N, C-alpha and C positions, 0 to 999 in steps of 0.2 A: 532221231536215228541218223539223219544225214550228216549231223555234226561229227559222228564217230569216224567219218571217212575223210574229214578235212584235215590236211596236214598243218602242223604248227608253223609258225614263221620260221623258227629255227630249221625245221626240216625243209621248208622251201628255200631258205638261204643255203642249205648244204647241196640241195639239187641244183641250184644255180651255179654254185661254185663248180660242182662236178661237170656241168655243161659249158661253163665258161661264159655264162650270161648273166645280166643283171635281172633283178627282180622285175624291173620295168619291161625288159625285153621278155621275160618269161610270160608276163601276163598281156603282152601286146596282142590285140585282137586283130584279125584279118590282115595282118601285114608281117609276114615272117621272112621278109627279104634278108633281114639281119641275121638269120640263123643259117649255119652251114647245112648241107644235106645230112651230114651224120647227126647234128643236134636235132633236126626235124624228126629223123628216123627214131632216136632215142625218146623224144617226147611223144611221138605216136605209139610207141611200145608201152611207154610209161602210163599212158592214158588208159591202156587196155588191162592194166594189172589191177588186181583187187589190193586191198589195204594190206594184207599179209605179204603178198608178193613184192609190193613196194618197199616194205620194211626189210624184206630179204636182200632186194637190190641195194638198199641204202646201206646195209650191213656190209655187203661185198664192196661197195665204193669206199666206205670208211676203212675197210682192210687193205686197200690199194693205196691209201694216202700214205705219203712217207714223211 
């Protein structure tokens, strides 16, 4: 069941692109100095969303891409 909530690599790459961070920065533990205040806020909010809410956010972000 837990696997159902894991994002695919493609989804992770899109999240990273939206946040302007690398995959390495995204998964960096205990050291978030490289993230801006806004990026930290977005990640905090993201972590509180369920899978459906995350997909809604991703759809919104994709729609903003030009």
